[in-house]
C-alpha positions as CSV (number, residue, x, y, z in Angstrom):
1,M,93.8,99.3,79.7
2,S,97.1,99.9,77.8
3,T,98.3,102.4,80.4
4,I,97.3,100.3,83.2
5,R,99.0,97.1,81.7
6,R,102.0,99.0,81.1
7,Q,102.5,100.9,84.3
8,S,101.1,97.5,86.0
9,I,103.9,95.4,84.6
10,I,107.0,97.7,85.2
11,S,105.6,98.2,88.8
12,S,104.7,94.2,88.8
13,V,108.6,93.9,88.4
14,I,109.6,96.8,90.9
15,V,107.3,95.1,93.5
16,Y,108.6,91.7,93.0
17,G,111.9,92.6,93.4
18,G,110.9,94.8,96.6
19,F,109.0,91.5,97.6
20,A,112.7,89.7,96.9
21,L,114.5,92.2,99.5
22,G,111.3,91.8,101.7
23,F,111.9,88.2,101.7
24,L,115.7,88.5,102.3
25,N,114.9,90.6,105.3
26,T,112.2,88.1,106.6
27,I,115.0,85.6,106.7
28,L,117.5,87.8,108.5
29,F,115.1,89.2,110.9
30,T,114.3,85.5,112.0
31,K,117.3,84.2,111.7
32,W,119.1,87.2,113.6
33,F,116.5,88.5,115.9
34,T,114.4,87.0,118.4
35,P,110.7,86.1,117.7
36,D,109.6,89.0,120.1
37,Q,112.0,91.7,118.3
38,Y,110.5,91.0,115.0
39,G,106.8,90.9,116.6
40,L,107.9,94.3,117.7
41,I,108.4,95.1,114.0
42,G,105.1,94.5,113.1
43,M,103.5,95.9,116.1
44,F,105.2,99.4,114.7
45,L,103.6,98.5,111.2
46,A,100.6,98.0,112.7
47,M,100.7,101.3,114.8
48,A,101.6,103.2,111.8
49,N,98.6,101.8,109.5
50,V,96.4,102.9,112.4
51,M,97.8,106.1,113.0
52,Y,97.8,107.1,109.3
53,S,94.1,105.9,109.4
54,F,93.3,108.2,111.8
55,A,95.3,111.2,110.7
56,N,94.8,111.8,107.0
57,L,91.1,112.7,107.8
58,G,89.8,111.4,104.5
59,M,92.4,113.5,102.5
60,Q,93.5,110.4,100.2
61,N,90.1,110.0,99.1
62,Y,89.7,113.4,98.5
63,I,92.7,113.5,96.1
64,Y,91.2,110.4,94.4
65,K,87.9,111.6,93.8
66,F,88.3,115.6,92.9
67,Y,92.2,115.9,91.3
68,P,90.2,115.2,87.9
69,Y,88.5,118.7,89.1
70,Y,91.6,120.7,89.8
71,N,93.7,119.4,87.0
72,D,91.3,120.4,84.6
73,N,90.5,123.9,85.5
74,L,93.5,124.8,87.3
75,S,97.2,125.3,86.6
76,V,99.8,123.4,88.5
77,R,100.8,126.7,90.6
78,E,97.0,127.2,91.1
79,N,96.5,123.8,92.2
80,D,95.9,124.2,96.3
81,M,94.7,120.6,96.7
82,M,97.9,118.7,98.5
83,S,98.4,122.0,100.3
84,W,95.1,121.6,101.9
85,A,95.6,117.9,102.2
86,L,98.9,118.2,103.5
87,L,97.8,120.8,106.2
88,T,94.7,118.9,107.4
89,S,96.4,115.6,107.5
90,F,98.8,117.5,109.9
91,L,96.6,118.5,112.3
92,G,95.0,115.2,112.3
93,F,98.3,113.7,113.4
94,L,98.6,116.3,116.0
95,L,95.2,115.0,117.5
96,V,96.7,111.3,117.1
97,M,99.6,112.4,119.4
98,A,97.5,114.0,121.6
99,G,95.4,110.8,121.8
100,G,98.3,108.5,122.1
101,L,99.3,110.7,125.1
102,A,95.9,110.3,126.8
103,F,95.5,106.8,126.2
104,K,99.0,105.6,127.4
105,D,98.0,104.4,130.8
106,L,95.8,102.4,128.9
107,V,98.4,100.8,126.8
108,V,100.4,100.0,129.6
109,Q,97.7,98.4,131.7
110,K,96.8,96.2,128.3
111,Y,100.1,95.2,127.3
112,E,102.5,95.6,130.0
113,A,102.5,91.6,130.7
114,Q,102.5,89.8,127.4
115,S,104.3,92.6,125.1
116,A,106.5,95.0,127.4
117,D,108.7,95.9,124.6
118,F,105.9,97.2,122.8
119,V,105.2,99.6,125.5
120,K,109.2,100.6,126.0
121,Y,109.0,101.5,122.2
122,Y,105.5,103.1,122.3
123,Y,106.5,106.7,121.5
124,W,108.7,105.8,118.8
125,T,106.0,104.0,116.8
126,F,104.6,108.1,116.2
127,L,107.5,108.7,114.0
128,F,107.2,105.8,112.0
129,G,103.4,106.5,111.5
130,F,103.8,110.5,110.9
131,G,106.3,109.1,108.2
132,L,103.8,106.8,106.4
133,T,100.8,109.6,107.1
134,F,102.7,111.5,105.0
135,F,104.2,109.4,102.4
136,S,100.8,108.2,101.8
137,L,99.2,111.5,100.8
138,L,102.0,112.3,98.3
139,E,101.7,108.6,97.2
140,A,98.0,109.5,96.2
141,F,98.7,112.5,94.5
142,A,101.7,110.8,92.5
143,W,99.6,108.2,91.3
144,Q,97.4,110.9,89.7
145,L,100.3,112.0,88.3
146,K,100.5,108.7,86.6
147,K,103.9,108.6,88.8
148,S,102.7,104.8,90.0
149,V,106.5,103.3,88.8
150,F,108.3,105.3,91.1
151,T,106.1,105.4,94.0
152,T,105.8,101.5,94.1
153,Y,109.6,101.4,93.9
154,L,109.7,104.1,97.1
155,R,106.9,101.5,98.9
156,E,108.4,98.3,97.8
157,G,112.0,99.0,97.2
158,Q,113.8,102.0,98.9
159,F,111.9,101.3,102.1
160,R,112.7,97.5,102.4
161,L,116.1,98.9,101.2
162,F,116.6,100.9,104.4
163,T,115.5,98.5,106.4
164,L,118.0,95.7,105.0
165,I,120.9,98.2,105.6
166,L,119.9,98.6,109.3
167,I,119.7,94.8,109.3
168,L,123.3,94.6,108.0
169,L,124.8,97.2,109.9
170,S,123.2,95.5,113.3
171,F,124.6,92.3,112.3
172,A,128.1,93.8,111.6
173,G,128.2,95.7,114.9
174,I,128.1,98.9,114.0
175,L,124.2,99.3,115.7
176,K,125.3,98.2,119.1
177,S,121.9,97.0,119.9
178,F,118.3,96.3,119.0
179,D,117.6,99.6,120.9
180,V,119.6,101.8,118.7
181,F,118.5,99.6,115.7
182,I,114.6,99.9,116.3
183,K,114.8,103.8,117.3
184,I,116.4,104.5,113.6
185,Y,114.0,102.2,112.4
186,A,111.2,104.8,113.5
187,F,112.6,107.0,110.7
188,T,112.6,105.0,107.7
189,Y,109.0,106.2,106.5
190,I,110.4,109.8,107.1
191,F,113.4,109.2,104.8
192,T,111.3,107.5,101.8
193,A,108.5,110.4,102.4
194,L,111.3,113.1,101.8
195,I,112.8,111.5,99.0
196,L,109.4,111.7,97.2
197,L,108.5,114.9,98.4
198,I,111.7,116.3,96.9
199,Y,111.0,114.5,93.4
200,L,107.7,116.2,93.2
201,I,108.9,119.6,93.9
202,V,111.8,118.9,91.8
203,K,109.6,118.0,89.2
204,Q,107.4,120.9,89.2
205,K,104.4,118.8,90.0
206,L,103.8,120.1,93.4
207,Y,103.6,123.9,94.8
208,F,102.3,124.7,98.1
209,N,99.3,127.3,97.6
210,F,97.1,128.0,100.3
211,S,94.7,130.8,98.6
212,P,91.5,129.1,98.3
213,S,91.0,128.3,94.5
214,R,87.7,128.5,92.8
215,V,87.6,124.7,92.7
216,S,87.9,124.2,96.6
217,R,85.5,127.0,96.9
218,K,83.1,125.6,94.5
219,F,83.0,121.9,95.9
220,F,84.0,123.1,99.6
221,K,80.8,121.3,101.0
222,K,80.7,118.1,98.8
223,I,84.7,117.8,99.8
224,V,84.3,117.8,103.2
225,T,81.3,115.6,102.8
226,Q,83.1,113.1,101.1
227,A,86.1,113.0,102.9
228,S,84.7,112.7,106.5
229,L,82.4,109.6,105.4
230,V,84.9,107.9,103.5
231,W,87.7,108.8,106.1
232,S,85.4,106.7,108.5
233,G,84.9,104.2,106.3
234,T,88.5,103.9,105.4
235,L,89.8,103.9,109.4
236,V,87.2,101.3,110.3
237,Y,88.8,99.1,107.8
238,N,92.2,99.7,108.5
239,I,91.4,99.1,112.3
240,S,89.7,95.9,111.2
241,T,92.9,94.7,109.0
242,Y,95.4,95.3,111.8
243,F,93.5,94.7,114.8
244,A,94.9,91.0,114.9
245,Q,98.5,92.1,116.2
246,F,96.8,94.0,118.6
247,V,95.1,91.3,120.2
248,I,97.4,88.7,119.7
249,A,99.9,91.1,121.8
250,A,97.6,91.7,124.9
251,V,96.0,88.2,125.0
252,V,97.9,85.6,123.5
253,P,100.5,84.2,126.0
254,G,103.7,84.8,124.5
255,G,102.9,88.3,123.1
256,L,105.2,89.8,121.1
257,A,107.0,86.3,119.7
258,F,103.2,85.4,118.2
259,V,102.8,88.9,116.8
260,G,106.3,87.7,115.0
261,V,104.6,84.1,114.3
262,Y,101.6,86.0,112.5
263,N,103.7,89.0,111.1
264,L,106.0,86.2,109.3
265,A,102.6,84.7,107.7
266,Y,101.4,87.9,107.2
267,N,104.5,89.3,105.1
268,I,104.5,86.2,102.9
269,A,101.2,86.3,102.3
270,S,101.7,89.7,101.1
271,L,103.3,88.2,97.9
272,M,100.1,87.1,96.7
273,Q,99.3,91.2,96.8
274,A,101.7,92.3,94.2
275,P,99.5,92.6,91.8
276,Q,96.5,94.3,93.7
277,R,98.9,96.9,94.6
278,V,100.2,97.9,91.2
279,I,96.8,97.7,89.8
280,I,95.4,100.1,92.4
281,A,98.1,102.2,91.7
282,A,97.7,102.5,88.0
283,A,94.0,102.4,87.7
284,I,92.7,105.1,90.4
285,A,93.0,107.9,87.8
286,P,91.4,105.9,85.1
287,L,88.5,104.9,87.2
288,S,88.3,108.6,88.8
289,Q,88.4,109.9,85.4
290,A,85.9,107.1,83.8
291,W,83.4,108.4,86.6
292,K,83.5,111.8,85.8
293,D,83.1,111.1,82.1
294,K,80.1,108.4,82.9
295,D,82.1,105.7,80.9
296,Y,80.5,102.9,82.5
297,G,81.9,100.5,79.6
298,K,85.6,101.5,80.7
299,L,84.5,100.9,84.4
300,N,83.0,97.5,83.8
301,R,86.0,96.3,81.7
302,I,88.5,97.8,84.5
303,Y,86.5,95.6,87.3
304,H,86.6,92.1,85.2
305,R,90.0,92.4,84.4
306,S,91.4,93.6,87.8
307,S,89.6,90.4,88.8
308,I,90.6,87.9,86.9
309,N,94.3,88.9,86.8
310,Q,94.5,89.3,90.7
311,L,92.8,85.7,90.9
312,I,95.5,84.5,88.6
313,F,98.4,85.8,90.8
314,S,96.5,85.3,94.0
315,V,95.7,81.7,93.4
316,G,98.7,80.6,91.7
317,M,101.3,82.1,94.8
318,F,98.8,80.7,97.5
319,I,99.3,77.4,96.3
320,L,103.2,77.9,95.3
321,I,103.7,79.4,98.7
322,W,101.5,76.4,100.5
323,I,103.2,73.3,98.8
324,N,106.4,75.0,100.0
325,F,105.8,76.5,103.4
326,T,107.0,74.0,106.2
327,D,109.9,73.1,103.7
328,G,110.8,76.0,103.4
329,V,111.3,77.3,106.8
330,L,113.4,74.2,107.9
331,T,115.4,74.5,104.6
332,F,116.3,78.3,105.5
333,H,116.9,77.0,109.2
334,L,114.2,79.4,110.6
335,K,113.5,78.8,114.3
336,N,111.0,76.4,114.9
337,T,108.7,78.7,116.1
338,Y,107.8,79.9,113.0
339,L,106.5,76.6,112.0
340,D,103.3,77.6,113.4
341,A,103.1,80.3,110.8
342,R,101.9,77.9,108.4
343,Y,98.0,77.6,109.1
344,V,98.1,81.3,109.8
345,F,99.1,81.5,106.0
346,L,96.1,79.1,105.0
347,F,93.5,81.5,106.5
348,I,95.3,84.6,105.4
349,G,95.7,83.2,101.8
350,L,92.5,82.5,101.5
351,M,91.3,85.7,102.6
352,R,93.7,87.5,100.1
353,I,92.5,85.6,97.2
354,I,88.8,86.3,97.6
355,D,89.6,90.3,98.1
356,M,91.9,90.1,95.2
357,G,89.4,87.8,93.2
358,T,86.6,90.7,93.7
359,G,88.4,93.0,91.7
360,L,88.9,97.0,92.3
361,N,85.2,96.8,94.2
362,S,86.5,99.3,97.0
363,Q,88.3,101.9,94.3
364,L,85.1,101.3,92.4
365,I,83.0,102.6,95.3
366,A,85.1,105.1,96.7
367,T,85.9,106.9,93.3
368,S,82.1,107.0,92.6
369,T,79.3,109.2,93.7
370,F,78.2,106.1,96.5
371,W,81.8,106.5,98.1
372,R,79.1,107.0,101.1
373,F,78.9,103.6,101.2
374,D,82.4,103.2,101.7
375,F,81.4,104.2,105.4
376,F,78.7,101.8,106.2
377,T,80.7,98.5,104.9
378,G,83.4,99.8,107.1
379,I,80.9,99.8,110.0
380,T,80.1,96.5,109.4
381,L,83.5,95.2,109.1
382,V,84.5,96.4,112.3
383,V,81.4,95.4,114.6
384,L,82.3,91.8,113.0
385,T,85.7,91.9,113.2
386,L,86.7,93.3,116.6
387,P,84.8,90.7,118.7
388,L,85.4,88.1,116.7
389,N,89.3,88.2,116.7
390,Y,89.3,88.6,120.6
391,V,87.5,85.6,120.7
392,L,88.8,83.6,118.4
393,A,92.3,84.7,119.9
394,K,91.3,83.5,123.3
395,K,90.4,80.4,122.0
396,F,92.8,79.3,119.4
397,G,95.9,81.4,119.9
398,V,97.4,83.2,117.2
399,I,95.5,81.2,114.6
400,G,92.0,82.6,115.6
401,P,92.4,86.3,114.3
402,A,93.3,84.9,110.9
403,I,90.3,82.6,111.1
404,A,88.5,85.6,112.3
405,D,89.7,88.1,109.4
406,L,88.8,85.2,106.5
407,V,85.3,85.1,108.0
408,T,84.8,89.0,108.1
409,F,86.6,89.9,104.9
410,T,84.6,87.4,103.1
411,I,81.6,89.2,104.2
412,Y,82.3,92.4,103.5
413,N,83.7,91.7,100.1
414,G,80.3,89.7,99.4
415,I,78.6,93.3,100.7
416,R,80.3,95.4,98.3
417,C,80.2,93.2,95.3
418,V,76.2,93.0,95.7
419,F,76.2,96.5,96.0
420,L,78.1,97.2,92.5
421,Y,75.8,94.8,90.9
422,V,72.3,96.3,92.4
423,K,73.5,99.5,91.2
424,F,75.4,99.4,88.0
425,K,74.9,95.5,86.8
426,M,78.6,95.1,87.4
427,Q,80.1,91.7,88.6
428,P,83.6,90.7,88.2
429,F,83.4,87.1,87.6
430,T,83.4,85.0,84.7
431,F,83.7,81.3,83.8
432,K,87.4,82.1,83.7
433,S,87.3,82.4,87.4
434,L,86.0,79.0,87.8
435,Y,88.8,77.9,85.4
436,T,91.4,79.8,87.3
437,L,90.5,77.9,90.6
438,I,90.1,74.2,89.2
439,L,93.7,74.9,87.4
440,G,95.0,75.9,91.1
441,L,93.8,72.6,92.6
442,A,94.9,70.6,89.7
443,G,98.4,72.0,89.9
444,Y,98.4,71.4,93.8
445,F,97.4,67.8,93.8
446,V,99.3,66.8,91.0
447,C,102.7,68.3,92.9
448,H,101.5,67.0,96.6
449,L,101.3,63.8,95.0
450,L,104.2,63.0,92.9
451,F,106.9,65.4,95.2
452,E,105.7,64.9,99.1
453,P,108.6,62.6,100.0
454,Y,111.1,65.1,98.8
455,H,112.5,67.9,101.0
456,G,114.8,70.3,101.3
457,F,115.9,72.4,98.1
458,P,115.6,69.9,95.9
459,G,112.0,69.6,96.8
460,L,111.4,73.0,96.8
461,F,112.7,73.1,93.2
462,L,110.7,70.3,92.1
463,R,107.4,71.6,93.3
464,S,107.7,74.7,92.4
465,I,109.1,74.3,88.6
466,V,106.1,71.6,88.1
467,F,103.4,73.9,89.8
468,I,104.5,76.8,87.7
469,G,104.5,74.9,85.0
470,I,101.2,73.5,85.3
471,F,99.8,76.6,86.3
472,G,101.1,78.9,83.8
473,G,100.5,76.9,80.9
474,G,97.2,76.8,81.9
475,V,96.5,80.4,82.0
476,L,98.2,80.9,78.8
477,G,96.9,77.7,77.0
478,L,92.9,78.5,78.3
479,S,93.8,82.5,77.2
480,L,92.5,82.9,81.2
481,S,93.6,87.0,81.1
482,E,93.4,89.5,78.0
483,D,96.2,91.3,79.6
484,I,98.8,88.0,80.4
485,I,98.5,86.8,76.8
486,P,99.8,90.2,75.1
487,V,102.4,90.4,77.8
488,W,103.5,87.1,76.9
489,K,103.8,87.3,73.1
490,T,105.6,90.3,73.4
491,V,108.8,88.3,75.7
492,R,108.5,85.6,72.6
493,K,108.9,87.9,70.0
494,R,112.0,89.2,72.1
495,M,113.2,86.1,72.7
496,G,113.3,85.8,68.9
497,R,110.4,82.8,69.1
């Protein structure tokens, strides 16, 4: 676990630095741009993730699963894995573009009334999706090379830095209109992917070799079967994840403006995901190797520790945001429209706690010999998510899809936990999981009772510092995490205590 812990700690620092940039971007977006324009940014991100889900054709999971076999049997120059992965995904993206052209009239029909700007910039979303597709594949490869710190910087830091520069150029009047802004924004993931590509080539970690290696020939049938089924499962999962934005833009009166409200809640809830992102990045390679070596003890340790670490962060961050949400919107003088995002955040945040608290169940299954199960759980998720999102959006407006996601992702993660327990007798929870929830609730009620009358920066400060003291002190005092305690001891030692 030391490698995972070290990379996770460094990556966490980078991620939270990136989230600080993201928070600044969010403040500037919501102050200087209209809710419709901010909503369009959310639609770009949703479209890009759906395009990537289609275009990658299972190549990301192919890299996760088979990299150890290529690495153990081939030299770097002989390794043809990334050549085939990139070529396959390029062909996949051509199919996505063809589908986009074919369904353009349907997009106009569904979105012209509520979200006209989405229709106007529809084709520009394909550039954004192209960049995300190829960055994500290169990122998956870099994770196997244990370069997760650098890829975390690019995804969480560099991408947001590009966005911040565009926002400031727009505010300064150098970018004369939102039209210019959004067209340049469409290239940001392409720039980020190019940085990673050049890095891997310069470091002599990536060579292009289209001569089929003995590993590719030996595992060809397994690669095709695994990639196709896992791709299908991942595809329906990502459609379920981003379906809310599409439903809101199409059926909720106000369209893109309420996508902007949802986007604010979604982005704030993403603060809770920092440990999840870095733990996944650091754990993929050890999980793949542990399955190959049949090291079930290591797999179980990673499962347990990923669960409690993510639960601690997600519960703490959720309550810290929840007790300050309304005051934050008012104190930073965001548009009053964004007050509606509070209860959207409530349901998205609870969904994140469940998703993170159940540990790396998705990655455990995806890197195991039971990766076919990804497909079946993904189908279950999409069958539940799509109709429920639509019905609740029609009934409750922007809050409806958040409620739907809480229900469906709870069922989805529950199925996966049961599967891992039945097959391998692995489950992520201990009494420490319960103590974490109780500690979080205790901190919430203390702060709510003591500081409810306080508003503005004094209220934000008092609630935050007291909750961090209660929750952080409790986590350390009860030794809830085997990974946090060594970090705390190191910090105290370096502080001379």
